[in-house]
GULUMMAR-183251 format. One record per residue (C-alpha): residue in three letters; chain; x, y, z. Coordinates in steps of 0.001 Angstrom, whole numbers, padded with zeros to 6 digits. Example, Ala and Ser with C-alpha at 12.3 -4.5 7.8 and 13.67 -1.06 7.14 Angstrom:
+-------+-------+---------+---------+---------+
| torgu | marlo |      c1 |      c2 |      c3 |
+-------+-------+---------+---------+---------+
|   ala |     A |  012300 | -004500 |  007800 |
|   ser |     A |  013670 | -001060 |  007140 |
+-------+-------+---------+---------+---------+
***
This chain:
+-------+-------+---------+---------+---------+
| torgu | marlo |      c1 |      c2 |      c3 |
+-------+-------+---------+---------+---------+
|   met |     A | -009666 | -008432 |  007009 |
|   gly |     A | -011998 | -005663 |  008218 |
|   leu |     A | -010119 | -005526 |  011522 |
|   ala |     A | -006757 | -005125 |  009744 |
|   ile |     A | -008121 | -002255 |  007610 |
|   ser |     A | -009566 | -000583 |  010726 |
|   ile |     A | -006212 | -000781 |  012536 |
|   ile |     A | -004377 |  000653 |  009509 |
|   leu |     A | -006859 |  003543 |  009245 |
|   leu |     A | -006560 |  004275 |  012992 |
|   leu |     A | -002758 |  004302 |  012746 |
|   leu |     A | -002956 |  006653 |  009732 |
|   ala |     A | -005338 |  008994 |  011633 |
|   ala |     A | -003054 |  008932 |  014695 |
|   ala |     A | -000053 |  009819 |  012506 |
|   leu |     A | -001940 |  012751 |  010901 |
|   ile |     A | -003060 |  013991 |  014311 |
|   phe |     A |  000526 |  013765 |  015612 |
|   leu |     A |  001886 |  015683 |  012571 |
|   asn |     A | -000659 |  018503 |  013113 |
|   ile |     A | -000352 |  018745 |  016904 |
|   asp |     A |  000856 |  022383 |  016840 |
|   ala |     A | -001563 |  023692 |  014180 |
|   thr |     A | -004658 |  025657 |  015093 |
|   leu |     A | -007784 |  026272 |  013168 |
|   gln |     A | -010287 |  029104 |  013087 |
|   leu |     A | -013656 |  027338 |  013323 |
|   asn |     A | -016934 |  029124 |  012412 |
|   leu |     A | -019961 |  027321 |  013887 |
|   gly |     A | -022486 |  029826 |  012538 |
|   phe |     A | -023375 |  031455 |  015838 |
|   thr |     A | -019806 |  031749 |  017120 |
|   glu |     A | -016200 |  031583 |  016002 |
|   met |     A | -013400 |  029945 |  017884 |
|   thr |     A | -009807 |  028914 |  017495 |
|   val |     A | -009157 |  025210 |  018182 |
|   pro |     A | -006163 |  022961 |  017713 |
|   leu |     A | -006334 |  020932 |  014511 |
|   trp |     A | -005700 |  017650 |  016340 |
|   ala |     A | -008896 |  018192 |  018438 |
|   val |     A | -010984 |  018646 |  015282 |
|   met |     A | -009444 |  015481 |  013782 |
|   val |     A | -010071 |  013480 |  016953 |
|   gly |     A | -013661 |  014784 |  017020 |
|   phe |     A | -014291 |  013652 |  013431 |
|   leu |     A | -012602 |  010312 |  014161 |
|   val |     A | -014910 |  009748 |  017156 |
|   ile |     A | -017964 |  010754 |  015085 |
|   gly |     A | -016863 |  008310 |  012350 |
|   leu |     A | -016376 |  005489 |  014894 |
|   val |     A | -019803 |  006096 |  016445 |
|   ala |     A | -021415 |  006139 |  012962 |
|   ala |     A | -019654 |  002879 |  012021 |
|   trp |     A | -020706 |  001285 |  015316 |
|   leu |     A | -024347 |  002320 |  014757 |
|   met |     A | -024305 |  000908 |  011199 |
|   ala |     A | -022797 | -002356 |  012460 |
|   leu |     A | -025441 | -002522 |  015178 |
|   ser |     A | -028188 | -001980 |  012596 |
|   lys |     A | -026738 | -004645 |  010325 |
|   glu |     A | -026444 | -007055 |  013262 |
|   arg |     A | -030107 | -006468 |  014119 |
|   lys |     A | -031125 | -007168 |  010509 |
|   asn |     A | -029007 | -010312 |  010500 |
|   lys |     A | -030674 | -011487 |  013716 |
|   glu |     A | -034129 | -010857 |  012234 |
|   thr |     A | -033185 | -012728 |  009057 |
|   leu |     A | -031773 | -015586 |  011110 |
|   lys |     A | -034933 | -015684 |  013221 |
|   glu |     A | -037126 | -015799 |  010073 |
|   lys |     A | -035016 | -018589 |  008601 |
|   asp |     A | -035199 | -020519 |  011867 |
|   glu |     A | -039003 | -020171 |  011837 |
|   lys |     A | -039140 | -021366 |  008222 |
|   leu |     A | -036867 | -024279 |  009113 |
|   arg |     A | -039104 | -025189 |  012065 |
|   asp |     A | -042161 | -024980 |  009825 |
|   gln |     A | -040509 | -027239 |  007264 |
|   asp |     A | -039458 | -029649 |  010020 |
|   asp |     A | -043075 | -029689 |  011215 |
|   lys |     A | -044262 | -030359 |  007672 |
|   val |     A | -041741 | -033191 |  007333 |
|   arg |     A | -042877 | -034681 |  010654 |
|   ile |     A | -046513 | -034429 |  009564 |
|   ala |     A | -045656 | -036004 |  006200 |
|   asp |     A | -043741 | -038806 |  007930 |
|   lys |     A | -046636 | -039373 |  010303 |
|   thr |     A | -049097 | -039382 |  007403 |
|   lys |     A | -046846 | -041782 |  005515 |
|   glu |     A | -046644 | -044087 |  008527 |
|   glu |     A | -050426 | -043938 |  008920 |
|   ala |     A | -050856 | -044756 |  005218 |
|   val |     A | -048485 | -047701 |  005564 |
|   val |     A | -050370 | -048957 |  008625 |
|   gln |     A | -053696 | -048505 |  006812 |
|   ala |     A | -052403 | -050347 |  003731 |
|   lys |     A | -051086 | -053112 |  005962 |
|   arg |     A | -054473 | -053430 |  007687 |
|   glu |     A | -056265 | -053509 |  004345 |
|   ser |     A | -053843 | -056135 |  003022 |
|   glu |     A | -054292 | -058244 |  006130 |
|   ser |     A | -058090 | -057994 |  005930 |
|   glu |     A | -057937 | -058873 |  002214 |
|   leu |     A | -055716 | -061845 |  003062 |
|   ile |     A | -058153 | -062977 |  005766 |
|   arg |     A | -061047 | -062606 |  003322 |
|   lys |     A | -059191 | -064586 |  000632 |
|   asn |     A | -058273 | -067299 |  003163 |
|   ala |     A | -061928 | -067535 |  004182 |
|   glu |     A | -062884 | -067771 |  000515 |
|   ile |     A | -060290 | -070526 |  000008 |
|   glu |     A | -061641 | -072398 |  003021 |
|   gly |     A | -065174 | -072070 |  001638 |
|   leu |     A | -064044 | -073410 | -001714 |
|   lys |     A | -062270 | -076304 |  000015 |
|   lys |     A | -065479 | -077138 |  001874 |
|   gln |     A | -067397 | -076955 | -001384 |
|   ile |     A | -064872 | -079310 | -003003 |
|   asp |     A | -065189 | -081681 | -000053 |
|   ser |     A | -068994 | -081648 | -000264 |
|   leu |     A | -068847 | -082266 | -004025 |
|   glu |     A | -066447 | -085171 | -003450 |
|   asp |     A | -068822 | -086576 | -000806 |
|   glu |     A | -071738 | -086275 | -003223 |
|   leu |     A | -069697 | -087974 | -005934 |
|   asn |     A | -068822 | -090765 | -003496 |
|   arg |     A | -072508 | -091227 | -002716 |
|   his |     A | -073312 | -091610 | -006415 |
|   leu |     A | -070348 | -093880 | -006982 |
|   pro |     A | -070143 | -095974 | -003840 |
|   asn |     A | -067653 | -098432 | -005359 |
|   his |     A | -065077 | -095779 | -005952 |
|   ser |     A | -063506 | -093676 | -003263 |
|   thr |     A | -061839 | -090365 | -003981 |
|   ser |     A | -058481 | -091907 | -003278 |
|   gly |     A | -059334 | -094738 | -005629 |
|   met |     A | -060390 | -092218 | -008221 |
|   glu |     A | -057114 | -090423 | -007870 |
|   thr |     A | -055164 | -093610 | -008413 |
|   ser |     A | -057442 | -094725 | -011220 |
|   thr |     A | -057024 | -091381 | -012975 |
|   gln |     A | -053337 | -091810 | -012790 |
|   his |     A | -053252 | -095361 | -014190 |
|   gln |     A | -056433 | -095980 | -016210 |
|   pro |     A | -059306 | -093850 | -017421 |
|   val |     A | -062294 | -093567 | -015132 |
|   glu |     A | -065618 | -094647 | -016494 |
|   ala |     A | -068033 | -091813 | -016422 |
|   pro |     A | -071217 | -092516 | -014507 |
|   ile |     A | -074118 | -093460 | -016711 |
|   thr |     A | -076711 | -090736 | -016926 |
|   arg |     A | -080472 | -091258 | -017204 |
|   thr |     A | -080491 | -090460 | -020938 |
|   glu |     A | -077750 | -092994 | -021585 |
|   lys |     A | -079733 | -095658 | -019665 |
|   gln |     A | -082809 | -095020 | -021783 |
|   ser |     A | -080853 | -095189 | -025009 |
|   thr |     A | -079256 | -098504 | -024026 |
|   glu |     A | -082615 | -100018 | -023085 |
|   val |     A | -084286 | -099139 | -026384 |
|   gln |     A | -083726 | -101892 | -028831 |
|   val |     A | -083513 | -101021 | -032438 |
|   glu |     A | -084837 | -103590 | -034876 |
|   pro |     A | -083027 | -104067 | -038087 |
|   ser |     A | -084566 | -102375 | -041082 |
|   asp |     A | -085218 | -105739 | -042820 |
|   lys |     A | -087541 | -107007 | -040104 |
|   arg |     A | -089667 | -103898 | -040010 |
|   lys |     A | -091039 | -104369 | -043486 |
+-------+-------+---------+---------+---------+
***
């Protein structure tokens, strides 16, 4: 659109210059006076206008390049921040995975310790009850109640004989 307007303005200036080709102008420059053709003055102002427009466009282009450069730097900085955040996130995931694995290993060791404790308690129970094996206890618990082992207090109470109250008197 800007190019079309520029072409139209140039054609308009060329037409005005052509229409005033025979006219002259008395020009006072302050220190001297001279007579110049009007078309030369118009061409001079047209060239000055084109140079001014070119300089403004050049200045605007330079500003645009600086702005683009700043935005590129900001984009690079943000990309660096994203990469750092991704790396940190990956490190956090790896750290959490390591912690989870170590917790799992610790829990498995704890489970193994508890299994050994259960086994030792079953062995101790088997030593106190030699007639019953753990597999026999499992089957007996499924089909009939297991008799609890007699404790020392129960033995003493069964051995003490109580006399009837009639005989005591």
